[in-house]
C-alpha angles and dihedrals in degrees: 000000000000127000091255093059094048095052112107112231115212093191094245090164087075093052121104089208126073096220130049091218092058091046092052092048092051091049090051092049092048091051091049091051091052092047091049091049091052091047092052094045094056 
């Protein structure tokens, strides 16, 4: 197996953000907003 085949591809070409760190932060923020909305509504 060569190095190319072992590399794990995250599928960053489908991402709307340039960096994975920014994408992860936005996902976390989005999840917190949803959780807060659910907490307020009940």
